[in-house]
C-alpha positions as CSV (number, residue, x, y, z in Angstrom):
1,M,24.5,33.1,25.2
2,T,27.2,35.5,25.9
3,G,27.9,37.8,22.9
4,K,24.7,37.0,21.1
5,S,22.2,39.9,20.8
6,P,18.4,39.3,21.1
7,F,18.2,40.7,17.4
8,A,20.7,38.1,16.2
9,L,18.9,35.3,17.9
10,M,15.6,36.4,16.5
11,S,17.1,36.6,13.0
12,L,18.4,33.1,13.3
13,L,14.9,31.9,14.4
14,V,13.4,33.6,11.4
15,L,15.9,32.2,8.9
16,C,16.0,28.6,10.3
17,P,12.8,27.4,8.5
18,L,14.0,28.7,5.2
19,L,17.4,27.1,5.5
20,I,15.9,23.8,6.4
21,L,13.5,24.1,3.5
22,A,16.3,24.7,1.0
23,Q,18.1,21.6,2.1
24,D,15.2,19.2,2.5
25,F,12.3,20.5,0.6
26,Q,9.2,18.3,0.8
27,R,6.4,18.5,-1.8
28,L,3.3,20.3,-0.6
29,E,0.4,18.1,0.3
30,S,-2.9,18.4,2.0
31,H,-3.4,17.6,5.7
32,A,-6.3,16.3,7.8
33,P,-9.1,16.9,8.3
34,I,-10.6,16.8,4.7
35,P,-13.0,19.8,4.4
36,A,-16.7,19.1,4.5
37,E,-17.3,20.5,1.0
38,F,-15.0,17.8,-0.5
39,L,-17.2,15.1,1.0
40,V,-20.7,16.2,-0.1
41,S,-21.9,15.3,-3.5
42,S,-22.5,18.0,-6.1
43,S,-26.1,16.9,-6.7
44,E,-26.9,17.3,-3.0
45,K,-25.4,20.8,-3.0
46,Y,-27.4,21.7,-6.0
47,E,-30.7,20.3,-4.7
48,K,-30.4,22.6,-1.6
49,L,-29.9,25.7,-3.8
50,Q,-32.8,25.2,-6.3
51,T,-35.2,28.1,-6.5
52,G,-37.5,27.3,-9.3
53,N,-36.0,30.2,-11.4
54,K,-34.8,28.5,-14.6
55,Q,-31.8,30.8,-15.1
56,K,-30.6,30.7,-11.5
57,D,-31.0,27.0,-11.3
58,A,-29.1,26.5,-14.6
59,F,-26.3,28.6,-13.2
60,Q,-26.2,26.7,-9.8
61,L,-26.2,23.3,-11.6
62,Q,-23.2,24.3,-13.7
63,S,-21.4,26.2,-10.9
64,Q,-21.7,23.5,-8.1
65,F,-20.5,20.7,-10.4
66,L,-17.6,22.6,-11.8
67,I,-16.4,23.9,-8.5
68,D,-16.4,20.4,-7.1
69,E,-14.6,19.2,-10.2
70,L,-11.8,21.5,-9.3
71,L,-11.9,20.6,-5.6
72,Q,-11.6,17.0,-6.5
73,S,-8.9,17.3,-9.2
74,G,-6.0,17.0,-6.8
75,K,-4.8,20.5,-7.7
76,V,-6.4,22.1,-4.6
77,L,-4.5,22.1,-1.3
78,F,-6.0,22.2,2.2
79,N,-4.6,22.5,5.7
80,D,-1.1,22.8,4.2
81,P,1.2,25.6,5.3
82,V,0.4,27.8,2.3
83,S,-3.4,27.5,2.5
84,Q,-3.1,28.0,6.2
85,Y,-1.2,31.3,5.7
86,I,-3.7,32.5,3.1
87,N,-6.5,31.8,5.6
88,Q,-4.6,33.7,8.3
89,V,-4.4,36.7,6.1
90,A,-8.1,36.5,5.4
91,D,-8.6,36.3,9.2
92,Q,-6.7,39.6,9.6
93,L,-8.6,41.2,6.6
94,L,-12.1,40.2,8.0
95,R,-11.5,40.4,11.7
96,H,-14.1,43.1,12.0
97,D,-16.7,41.1,10.0
98,P,-16.8,37.6,11.5
99,S,-20.1,36.7,9.8
100,L,-18.7,37.3,6.3
101,R,-15.5,35.4,7.3
102,K,-17.6,32.3,8.2
103,K,-19.0,32.2,4.6
104,L,-15.6,32.0,2.9
105,R,-13.1,29.2,2.4
106,F,-9.6,29.8,0.9
107,Y,-7.5,27.2,-0.8
108,A,-4.1,27.3,-2.5
109,V,-4.1,25.8,-6.0
110,K,-1.1,23.9,-7.4
111,S,-0.7,26.0,-10.5
112,P,2.4,28.0,-11.6
113,E,0.2,30.7,-13.2
114,A,-0.4,34.0,-11.4
115,N,-4.1,33.8,-10.9
116,A,-6.8,34.0,-8.2
117,F,-10.5,33.7,-8.5
118,A,-13.7,33.6,-6.5
119,T,-16.8,31.4,-6.8
120,D,-20.4,32.1,-6.0
121,R,-20.4,29.8,-3.0
122,G,-17.6,31.5,-1.2
123,T,-14.8,29.2,-2.2
124,I,-11.8,31.4,-3.2
125,F,-8.7,29.9,-4.9
126,V,-5.2,31.4,-4.9
127,N,-2.6,29.9,-7.2
128,L,0.9,29.2,-5.9
129,G,2.2,31.0,-8.9
130,L,0.6,34.2,-7.7
131,L,2.0,34.0,-4.2
132,A,5.4,33.2,-5.6
133,R,5.5,36.6,-7.3
134,L,4.1,39.0,-4.6
135,E,6.3,41.3,-2.5
136,T,4.3,41.7,0.7
137,E,1.4,40.3,2.7
138,A,-0.5,43.5,2.0
139,Q,-0.5,42.8,-1.7
140,L,-2.0,39.4,-1.0
141,A,-4.6,41.0,1.3
142,F,-5.6,43.4,-1.5
143,I,-6.1,40.5,-3.9
144,L,-8.2,38.6,-1.4
145,S,-10.2,41.8,-0.8
146,H,-10.8,42.0,-4.6
147,E,-12.0,38.4,-4.7
148,I,-14.2,38.7,-1.6
149,I,-16.1,41.6,-3.3
150,H,-16.7,39.4,-6.3
151,F,-18.4,37.0,-3.9
152,T,-20.4,39.6,-1.9
153,E,-21.7,41.4,-4.9
154,N,-22.6,38.1,-6.7
155,H,-20.5,39.0,-9.7
156,N,-20.3,35.4,-10.9
157,F,-24.1,35.2,-11.6
158,Q,-24.1,38.7,-13.1
159,A,-21.4,37.6,-15.5
160,Y,-23.3,34.4,-16.3
161,K,-26.5,36.4,-17.1
162,K,-24.6,38.7,-19.4
163,E,-23.0,35.8,-21.2
164,Q,-26.4,34.2,-21.7
165,F,-27.8,37.4,-23.0
166,L,-24.9,37.8,-25.5
167,G,-24.9,34.1,-26.4
168,Q,-21.2,33.8,-25.4
169,N,-21.5,31.1,-22.8
170,S,-18.1,29.3,-23.2
171,S,-18.3,25.5,-23.3
172,P,-17.9,23.7,-19.9
173,T,-16.5,20.7,-21.6
174,K,-13.0,22.2,-21.1
175,A,-11.0,21.4,-18.0
176,S,-12.8,22.6,-14.8
177,Y,-9.9,24.8,-13.7
178,N,-9.7,26.7,-17.0
179,F,-13.5,26.9,-17.3
180,L,-13.9,28.3,-13.8
181,L,-11.1,30.8,-14.5
182,D,-13.0,31.8,-17.7
183,K,-16.1,32.3,-15.6
184,S,-14.2,34.5,-13.1
185,L,-13.2,36.9,-15.8
186,Y,-15.6,39.8,-15.5
187,S,-16.5,42.9,-17.4
188,R,-14.8,46.2,-16.9
189,E,-17.6,47.5,-14.8
190,L,-17.5,44.5,-12.4
191,E,-13.7,44.7,-12.2
192,M,-13.8,48.4,-11.3
193,E,-16.4,47.7,-8.6
194,A,-14.3,44.9,-7.1
195,D,-11.3,47.1,-7.1
196,Q,-13.1,50.1,-5.6
197,K,-15.0,48.2,-2.9
198,G,-12.1,45.8,-2.4
199,L,-9.8,48.8,-1.7
200,E,-12.3,50.1,0.9
201,L,-12.3,46.7,2.7
202,F,-8.5,46.6,2.4
203,L,-8.0,50.1,3.9
204,K,-10.0,49.2,7.0
205,S,-7.9,46.2,7.7
206,G,-4.8,47.8,9.0
207,Y,-2.6,47.0,5.9
208,S,-0.5,49.7,4.3
209,S,-1.5,50.9,0.8
210,E,2.1,51.7,0.0
211,S,2.9,48.4,-1.7
212,L,-0.2,48.6,-3.9
213,E,1.7,50.7,-6.4
214,N,3.6,47.6,-7.7
215,I,0.8,45.1,-7.6
216,F,-0.5,45.7,-11.1
217,K,3.0,45.7,-12.5
218,I,3.6,42.3,-10.9
219,L,0.4,41.1,-12.6
220,Q,1.3,42.6,-16.0
221,Y,4.7,40.8,-15.9
222,S,3.3,37.5,-14.5
223,H,4.1,35.7,-17.8
224,L,7.7,35.8,-16.6
225,P,9.4,34.0,-13.8
226,F,9.3,35.5,-10.3
227,A,12.6,37.2,-10.9
228,D,14.6,38.3,-13.9
229,I,18.4,37.9,-13.4
230,P,21.2,36.8,-15.8
231,F,21.5,33.0,-16.0
232,K,24.9,31.5,-15.2
233,K,25.8,28.7,-17.6
234,A,27.9,27.2,-14.9
235,F,24.6,26.1,-13.2
236,L,24.3,23.3,-15.8
237,E,28.0,22.7,-16.3
238,T,30.0,19.9,-14.6
239,R,33.7,19.4,-14.1
240,F,34.0,17.8,-17.5
241,I,31.2,19.6,-19.4
242,K,31.8,23.2,-20.3
243,F,29.7,25.1,-22.8
244,P,31.3,27.0,-25.7
245,Q,30.9,30.7,-25.4
246,D,28.7,30.9,-28.5
247,Y,26.2,28.6,-26.7
248,F,25.5,31.5,-24.4
249,L,23.2,34.5,-25.3
250,E,24.8,37.7,-23.9
251,K,22.0,40.2,-24.8
252,V,18.4,39.2,-24.1
253,T,15.1,40.7,-25.3
254,K,13.7,43.2,-22.8
255,P,10.6,42.0,-21.0
256,V,7.4,43.6,-22.2
257,A,4.2,43.8,-20.1
258,Q,1.2,41.7,-21.1
259,K,-1.2,43.6,-23.4
260,S,-4.2,41.7,-22.3
261,G,-4.6,42.8,-18.8
262,D,-4.2,40.8,-15.7
263,P,-5.6,37.6,-14.1
264,F,-8.6,39.5,-12.8
265,A,-9.9,41.0,-16.1
266,S,-11.1,39.8,-19.5
267,H,-10.3,43.2,-21.0
268,P,-7.0,45.1,-21.5
269,N,-7.8,47.6,-18.8
270,A,-5.1,46.9,-16.3
271,I,-3.5,50.3,-16.7
272,A,-6.8,52.1,-16.2
273,R,-7.5,50.0,-13.1
274,E,-4.0,50.7,-11.8
275,L,-4.6,54.5,-12.3
276,Q,-7.9,54.3,-10.5
277,I,-6.4,52.6,-7.5
278,L,-3.5,55.0,-7.3
279,K,-5.9,57.9,-7.6
280,Q,-8.0,56.6,-4.7
281,I,-5.0,56.3,-2.4
282,K,-3.1,59.3,-3.6
283,N,-4.4,61.8,-1.0
284,K,-4.8,59.3,1.8
285,P,-2.2,59.1,4.5
286,I,-0.1,55.9,4.3
287,E,-1.0,54.1,7.4
288,G,-0.9,50.5,8.5
289,K,1.6,47.8,7.9
290,S,2.9,45.7,5.0
291,F,2.8,42.7,7.3
292,L,0.3,42.2,10.1
293,L,1.5,38.6,10.6
294,P,5.1,37.9,11.3
295,E,7.0,38.5,8.1
296,F,8.8,35.1,8.1
297,R,5.4,33.4,7.6
298,F,5.0,35.2,4.3
299,E,8.5,34.3,3.4
300,K,8.0,30.7,4.3
301,A,4.7,30.4,2.3
302,Q,6.3,32.1,-0.7
303,E,9.4,29.9,-0.6
304,L,7.2,26.8,-0.4
305,S,5.2,28.1,-3.4
306,R,8.4,28.8,-5.4
307,Y,9.9,25.4,-4.7
308,E,6.6,23.7,-5.6
309,M,6.4,25.7,-8.8
310,A,9.5,24.0,-10.2
311,E,7.8,20.6,-9.7
312,L,4.6,21.9,-11.3
313,L,6.6,23.2,-14.3
314,L,8.1,19.7,-14.7
315,Q,4.7,18.1,-14.5
316,E,3.5,20.4,-17.3
317,R,6.6,19.5,-19.4
318,R,7.8,23.2,-19.3
319,Y,11.4,22.0,-18.8
320,A,13.3,25.2,-19.6
321,E,11.2,27.2,-17.2
322,A,11.8,24.5,-14.5
323,I,15.5,24.9,-15.0
324,Y,15.4,28.6,-14.7
325,Q,13.1,28.4,-11.6
326,S,15.6,26.1,-10.0
327,F,18.5,28.5,-10.8
328,L,16.6,31.4,-9.2
329,L,16.2,29.4,-6.0
330,Y,19.8,28.2,-6.2
331,E,21.1,31.7,-6.1
332,N,19.9,31.9,-2.4
333,Y,20.3,28.3,-1.3
334,T,23.4,26.7,-2.8
335,N,23.6,23.7,-0.5
336,S,20.5,21.9,-1.5
337,N,20.4,18.6,-3.5
338,Y,17.0,19.7,-4.7
339,F,18.4,21.7,-7.6
340,N,20.4,18.8,-9.1
341,K,17.2,16.7,-9.0
342,I,15.1,19.4,-10.8
343,N,17.8,19.8,-13.5
344,A,18.2,16.1,-14.0
345,K,14.4,15.6,-14.4
346,A,14.2,18.6,-16.8
347,L,17.1,17.5,-19.0
348,Y,15.9,13.9,-18.9
349,G,12.5,15.0,-20.2
350,L,14.0,17.2,-23.0
351,A,16.3,14.3,-24.1
352,Q,13.4,11.8,-24.2
353,Y,11.4,14.1,-26.5
354,R,14.3,15.0,-28.6
355,N,15.2,11.3,-29.3
356,V,11.8,10.7,-30.8
357,K,11.8,13.9,-32.8
358,R,9.2,15.7,-30.7
359,K,11.2,18.7,-29.7
360,S,8.5,21.2,-30.5
361,E,6.2,19.8,-27.8
362,V,8.6,20.7,-25.0
363,Q,10.8,23.5,-26.3
364,I,9.8,27.0,-27.2
365,P,11.9,28.8,-29.9
366,W,14.2,31.1,-27.9
367,R,13.3,34.2,-30.0
368,K,9.7,33.9,-28.7
369,T,10.8,34.4,-25.1
370,Q,11.7,37.5,-23.0
371,G,14.0,38.3,-20.2
372,H,17.0,36.3,-18.9
373,I,15.1,33.0,-19.1
374,Q,15.7,33.5,-22.9
375,Q,19.3,32.5,-22.1
376,V,18.2,29.0,-21.0
377,H,16.0,28.6,-24.1
378,F,18.9,29.7,-26.3
379,L,21.4,27.3,-24.7
380,L,19.0,24.3,-25.0
381,D,18.3,25.2,-28.6
382,K,22.0,25.3,-29.4
383,L,22.6,21.8,-28.1
384,S,22.5,19.1,-30.6
385,D,20.5,16.0,-29.8
386,K,23.7,14.1,-28.9
387,E,25.0,16.9,-26.8
388,L,21.7,17.2,-24.9
389,N,21.8,13.4,-24.2
390,V,25.3,13.6,-22.9
391,L,24.4,16.5,-20.6
392,A,21.2,14.8,-19.4
393,T,23.0,11.5,-18.8
394,A,25.7,13.2,-16.7
395,H,23.1,15.1,-14.6
396,C,21.0,12.0,-14.1
397,W,24.0,9.9,-12.9
398,Q,25.0,12.7,-10.6
399,N,21.4,12.7,-9.3
400,K,21.6,8.9,-8.7
401,M,24.9,9.3,-6.8
402,N,23.2,12.0,-4.6
403,N,20.2,9.9,-3.9
404,S,21.5,6.3,-3.6
405,T,18.3,4.9,-2.2
406,D,16.0,6.5,-4.8
407,L,14.9,3.9,-7.3
408,A,13.4,6.7,-9.5
409,A,16.8,8.5,-9.7
410,A,18.4,5.1,-10.6
411,G,15.8,4.5,-13.3
412,M,16.4,7.9,-14.9
413,A,20.1,7.4,-15.0
414,E,19.8,4.0,-16.6
415,D,17.2,5.3,-19.1
416,M,19.6,8.0,-20.2
417,L,22.6,5.6,-20.6
418,T,20.3,3.3,-22.5
419,D,19.3,6.1,-24.9
420,M,22.9,7.3,-25.3
421,V,23.9,3.9,-26.6
422,F,20.7,3.3,-28.7
423,Y,20.5,6.6,-30.4
424,H,23.9,8.2,-30.4
425,I,26.9,5.9,-29.9
426,K,28.0,3.3,-32.4
427,N,30.9,1.9,-30.4
428,P,30.4,2.3,-26.6
429,Q,33.8,0.7,-25.7
430,Q,35.6,3.4,-27.6
431,Y,33.3,6.2,-26.6
432,F,33.6,5.7,-22.8
433,K,37.3,6.1,-22.1
434,K,38.9,5.9,-18.7
435,S,41.7,8.3,-19.1
436,V,42.0,11.2,-16.7
437,K,41.6,14.8,-17.9
438,N,41.0,18.0,-16.0
439,E,38.2,19.4,-18.1
440,A,36.4,19.0,-21.4
441,L,34.4,21.3,-23.8
442,L,30.9,20.4,-24.9
443,G,30.9,20.1,-28.6
444,G,34.7,20.2,-28.6
445,Q,37.1,17.5,-29.7
446,D,37.7,16.0,-26.3
447,F,34.2,16.1,-24.9
448,E,32.9,12.8,-26.1
449,S,35.9,11.0,-24.5
450,Y,35.9,12.5,-21.1
451,A,32.3,13.5,-20.2
452,F,31.8,10.5,-17.9
453,I,35.3,10.0,-16.6
454,H,34.3,10.2,-13.0
455,Y,31.5,7.5,-13.5
456,M,33.7,4.9,-15.1
457,N,35.0,3.5,-11.8
458,R,31.5,2.9,-10.5
459,S,30.4,-0.7,-10.8
460,D,26.7,0.2,-11.4
461,F,27.7,2.4,-14.4
462,R,29.9,-0.3,-15.9
463,Q,27.3,-3.0,-15.4
464,T,24.5,-0.9,-16.9
465,L,26.7,-0.1,-19.8
466,I,27.5,-3.7,-20.5
467,A,23.9,-4.8,-20.2
468,V,22.7,-2.0,-22.5
469,E,25.5,-2.7,-25.1
470,N,24.7,-6.4,-25.2
471,Y,21.0,-5.7,-25.6
472,S,21.7,-3.0,-28.3
473,K,23.7,-5.5,-30.4
474,K,20.8,-8.0,-30.4
475,V,18.2,-5.4,-31.3
476,H,20.2,-4.0,-34.1
477,I,21.1,-7.4,-35.5
478,R,17.4,-8.3,-35.6
479,G,16.6,-5.0,-37.3
480,F,14.3,-3.7,-34.6
481,S,14.0,0.0,-33.8
482,P,15.1,0.8,-30.3
483,S,12.5,1.7,-27.7
484,Y,12.5,3.5,-24.4
485,N,13.5,1.3,-21.5
486,G,13.3,-1.7,-23.9
487,W,16.4,-3.5,-22.4
488,N,14.9,-3.9,-19.0
489,K,11.3,-4.6,-19.9
490,K,9.8,-7.9,-19.0
491,R,6.3,-7.6,-20.5
492,P,5.2,-6.7,-24.0
493,V,2.7,-4.0,-24.7
494,K,-0.7,-5.5,-25.5
495,K,-3.3,-3.6,-27.5
496,A,-6.9,-4.7,-28.2
497,G,-9.2,-2.7,-30.4
498,T,-12.4,-3.0,-32.3
499,K,-11.2,-5.7,-34.7
500,A,-11.8,-9.2,-33.7
501,K,-8.2,-10.3,-34.5
502,N,-6.9,-7.6,-32.1
503,K,-9.0,-9.0,-29.3
504,E,-7.3,-12.3,-29.4
505,V,-4.6,-11.5,-27.0
506,S,-3.3,-13.6,-24.1
507,S,-4.0,-12.6,-20.5
508,L,-1.6,-10.4,-18.6
509,G,-1.6,-12.6,-15.6
510,L,-2.1,-9.8,-13.1
511,N,-2.9,-10.5,-9.4
512,K,-4.3,-7.1,-8.5
513,V,-5.1,-3.9,-10.3
514,L,-5.8,-0.4,-9.0
515,F,-8.5,1.4,-10.9
516,V,-7.7,5.2,-10.8
517,N,-10.4,7.8,-11.3
518,P,-12.9,5.8,-13.5
519,L,-14.6,8.2,-16.0
520,F,-18.1,8.3,-17.4
521,V,-19.1,11.4,-19.3
522,Q,-22.5,11.8,-21.0
523,L,-22.9,14.7,-23.5
524,D,-25.9,15.9,-25.3
525,H,-24.9,18.2,-28.1
526,R,-28.5,19.1,-28.9
527,K,-28.5,21.3,-25.8
528,E,-26.8,24.6,-25.1
529,N,-24.9,23.0,-22.2
530,P,-23.9,19.6,-23.5
531,I,-22.6,18.2,-20.2
532,Q,-25.2,16.2,-18.3
533,F,-24.0,16.9,-14.8
534,L,-26.6,15.0,-12.7
535,E,-26.5,12.0,-15.0
536,N,-22.7,11.9,-15.0
537,E,-22.6,11.7,-11.2
538,K,-25.0,8.7,-11.3
539,N,-23.1,7.1,-14.2
540,K,-19.8,7.4,-12.4
541,Q,-21.2,5.4,-9.4
542,N,-22.8,2.8,-11.8
543,L,-19.3,2.4,-13.5
544,I,-17.7,1.8,-10.1
545,S,-20.4,-0.8,-9.3
546,I,-19.7,-2.5,-12.7
547,I,-15.9,-2.8,-11.8
548,E,-16.7,-4.3,-8.4
549,K,-19.2,-6.8,-9.9
550,N,-16.8,-7.8,-12.7
551,S,-14.0,-8.2,-10.1
552,K,-16.0,-10.8,-8.2
553,K,-17.0,-12.7,-11.3
554,L,-13.5,-12.9,-12.6
555,D,-11.9,-13.3,-9.1
556,L,-9.6,-10.5,-9.9
557,A,-8.3,-8.4,-6.9
558,T,-9.1,-4.8,-7.5
559,E,-9.1,-1.5,-5.6
560,I,-10.7,1.7,-6.7
561,L,-8.9,4.9,-5.9
562,D,-11.1,7.8,-7.0
563,L,-10.7,11.4,-6.0
564,K,-14.4,12.1,-6.9
565,S,-16.0,9.4,-4.9
566,I,-17.6,10.7,-1.7
567,D,-16.2,8.7,1.2
568,P,-16.5,10.4,4.6
569,N,-14.2,7.7,6.1
570,L,-11.3,8.5,3.6
571,N,-8.1,9.2,5.6
572,I,-5.7,11.9,4.5
573,D,-2.9,9.4,3.5
574,A,-5.2,7.6,1.1
575,Y,-6.4,10.9,-0.2
576,N,-2.8,12.1,-0.9
577,D,-2.0,8.7,-2.6
578,R,-4.9,9.3,-5.0
579,V,-3.6,12.8,-5.7
580,R,-0.1,11.5,-6.6
581,L,-1.6,8.7,-8.7
582,T,-3.8,11.3,-10.5
583,E,-0.8,13.5,-11.2
584,W,1.2,10.5,-12.4
585,L,-1.6,9.4,-14.7
586,E,-2.2,12.8,-16.2
587,E,1.5,13.3,-17.0
588,R,1.9,9.7,-18.3
589,V,-1.1,10.2,-20.7
590,A,0.4,13.5,-21.9
591,H,3.8,11.9,-22.6
592,E,2.7,9.0,-24.7
593,L,6.2,7.7,-24.1
594,N,7.5,5.0,-21.8
595,M,9.4,7.5,-19.7
596,Q,9.5,8.4,-16.1
597,C,7.0,11.0,-14.8
598,S,8.2,13.8,-12.6
599,N,6.8,12.4,-9.4
600,Q,8.1,8.9,-10.0
601,E,9.8,8.8,-6.6
602,F,6.4,8.5,-4.9
603,M,5.4,5.4,-6.8
604,E,7.6,2.9,-5.0
605,A,5.8,3.6,-1.7
606,I,2.4,3.3,-3.4
607,V,3.3,0.0,-5.0
608,E,4.4,-1.4,-1.7
609,K,1.4,0.0,0.2
610,Y,-1.2,-1.4,-2.2
611,G,0.6,-4.6,-3.2
612,T,0.6,-4.0,-7.0
613,S,2.3,-1.9,-9.6
614,Q,-0.5,-2.1,-12.1
615,I,-3.1,0.7,-12.5
616,A,-6.0,0.9,-14.9
617,F,-7.7,4.0,-16.3
618,T,-11.1,3.1,-17.6
619,G,-14.1,5.0,-18.7
620,A,-16.9,5.7,-21.2
621,I,-18.0,8.7,-23.2
622,S,-21.6,8.7,-24.5
623,Q,-22.7,11.4,-26.9
624,R,-25.9,12.5,-28.5
625,F,-25.9,14.6,-31.7
626,P,-28.7,16.2,-33.6
627,R,-29.4,14.5,-36.9
628,K,-27.3,15.8,-39.7
629,K,-29.3,18.0,-42.2
630,L,-28.1,15.8,-45.0
631,D,-29.5,12.7,-43.3
632,I,-32.8,14.4,-42.8
633,A,-32.9,15.5,-46.4
634,L,-32.1,12.1,-47.8
635,S,-34.8,10.5,-45.6
636,S,-37.3,13.0,-46.6
637,G,-36.5,12.6,-50.3
638,L,-36.8,8.9,-50.0
639,S,-40.2,9.1,-48.3
640,L,-41.5,11.2,-51.2
641,L,-40.4,8.5,-53.7
642,L,-41.6,5.7,-51.4
643,P,-44.5,6.9,-49.3
644,P,-44.5,3.8,-47.1
645,T,-41.1,4.8,-45.8
646,L,-42.5,8.1,-44.4
647,P,-42.8,6.8,-40.8
648,V,-39.2,5.6,-40.9
649,A,-38.1,9.0,-42.3
650,I,-39.9,10.9,-39.5
651,K,-38.3,8.6,-36.9
652,N,-34.8,9.2,-38.4
653,A,-35.4,13.0,-38.5
654,L,-36.4,13.1,-34.9
655,E,-34.0,10.7,-33.2
656,P,-30.6,11.9,-32.3
657,R,-27.4,10.2,-33.4
658,H,-25.6,8.3,-30.7
659,E,-21.9,7.6,-30.3
660,S,-20.2,5.8,-27.5
661,F,-16.5,5.3,-26.8
662,V,-15.2,2.9,-24.1
663,F,-11.6,2.5,-23.1
664,T,-9.3,0.7,-20.6
665,V,-5.6,1.3,-20.4
666,V,-3.4,-0.6,-18.0
667,Y,-0.1,0.9,-16.9
668,D,2.8,-0.4,-14.8
669,L,4.0,2.2,-12.3
670,I,7.5,0.7,-12.0
671,Y,8.2,0.2,-15.7
672,N,6.3,3.4,-16.7
673,E,4.7,1.4,-19.6
674,E,1.4,0.5,-21.1
675,L,0.6,-3.1,-20.6
676,M,-2.7,-3.1,-22.4
677,V,-4.9,-0.7,-24.4
678,Y,-8.5,-1.6,-25.1
679,T,-10.9,0.7,-27.0
680,Q,-14.3,0.4,-28.6
681,E,-16.1,3.0,-30.6
682,M,-19.7,2.3,-31.5
683,P,-22.7,4.2,-33.0
684,L,-24.8,3.2,-29.9
685,R,-26.1,4.7,-26.7
686,G,-23.8,4.2,-23.8
687,E,-26.0,1.9,-21.8
688,E,-24.9,0.1,-18.7
689,T,-25.1,-3.4,-20.3
690,M,-22.9,-2.4,-23.2
691,I,-20.3,-0.7,-21.0
692,G,-20.4,-3.6,-18.6
693,S,-19.7,-6.2,-21.3
694,N,-16.8,-4.2,-22.8
695,L,-15.3,-3.6,-19.3
696,Y,-15.7,-7.3,-18.5
697,Y,-13.7,-8.3,-21.6
698,A,-11.0,-5.8,-20.8
699,M,-10.7,-7.0,-17.2
700,Q,-10.7,-10.6,-18.4
701,Q,-7.5,-9.7,-20.3
702,M,-5.9,-8.5,-17.1
703,K,-6.2,-12.0,-15.4
């Protein structure tokens, strides 16, 4: 230890976790034990809170079910390093008020947006995107103080009463996360109260008020990445792919603060709130610390949040943002294989959408962006479809070389080479030359010949190219249109619908199917709040029972993996499997393409663990509508002409209209494709027998 100062050793210990993180980042996941509030049904929670007051009970019914919907969505983390850190900050903040601390639970939410919000039952959520942008632990402590006051002052219920009075109650049919966020947006008066009382709580905690001067600015610019530095085009270049200078935007649009306030307000009063805070702390001596916990804990939690954000942006198909996020991290940690993987996935996604003329779904016009991320949008916009495919293919094959045992990386590389031949290359043997050249220029005369020069000696590249070329010739000779992954598919897509002829399909011959998150939603549009929360919870369990009964009748091996089913014996590994499958399914449904999802690398282990690659997403939606005025008028008119029909007319006028929709979609986790799509839409009530018979038919097709 000679020659090493204690300070140098301490610095090394602080930096080690971050260096390890950069080189071997692991996705954030929850750890045991599963919190109790995840394992108690929403109806049971609601029953304990009923008061007999109609307005309060209506609020609690809606609140309990929607909070649980978010808790059970897979977006909420618990016992992970980030959630643990947030709770440790809350411990420091409330160390003088242990009784209040016991009432509160804090969770990190897997969202790239800079938001935090509180609920009426003491569950407080902090998005990873918010922690990724903060500067100090003290800033996080102030945000937690603000949210704690929303809870202690019962602001959620006050906001609910005001919405009811004004008739502005937003529809809870939207996603639970967005709806809860809407519900956490308070009036100017409530926000000011949360700021003022939150500041009082904050100043008693021992944290310094010095860093609060920047917090509102951070929130006002939260629509931008966590940093704004010039993008280096070399980040996406390879030895043989160099971008022309006119593909690079030198001067970018200066970032402008959001006009509509911050994540804690529904009104554009962020500047006024900032001035109030600064006024309150102006004449107070600056005491306390920016970090009460060791600073490296904040840095580690923030780094984890920033790395996870890139994955979340991929999942949300925000590919240009994922590339820039990767670049920002790369500037500090250049030795990690992580960045090539993010870039490969992002470029792969962009190319897949470009090839089917759906560019607008995943690319924002560069002029609508601000800051240096605009350079990424500009570059991607300048690339032709063919150039983008070349760039994506090169990065995907590099990613495969870096991760030789990763089947998902291999699948992306093969997909891209397949698409290159199908969509952009007429004569592959002439296109892929083997000559040696020092460099090439994207879009230039030599680029097409030498972009893949260092892959041509690889046997897997050559074998894939030959297989794709042979398949391509057969497809084009027969006049078929190319399809994603078509050359390595072994099963055709089967679709069954309402027409009898579509139902006559042969069986899939599956041995085992995983049913993921079965869905049963009952809506009554005659009521102010159309979602029938209590009925839906019962319907969900009935649907699971139907699946189990049909499985026995058909002798079909099934397993139900449902995040919302209450199972006290659920172990954490099974829980995380369900989260990953939920994320895969949500992204796959959004794509509507046979392309890899961003978390594809987890699917191989799940397939091996559960003994099948087939998953089914099934459900039913039953809706009631008030009778249309025209229907009532026609019935009434007819009864005047034919009095004997009056009873029928009255019955038609009083009875609601019913519509039911049942569906079952079967996917293959390895091939990323739909194996079967079955849907039925009927003007009938969604009764158990009707749903059971339709689901029985769908499961029969799986055998």
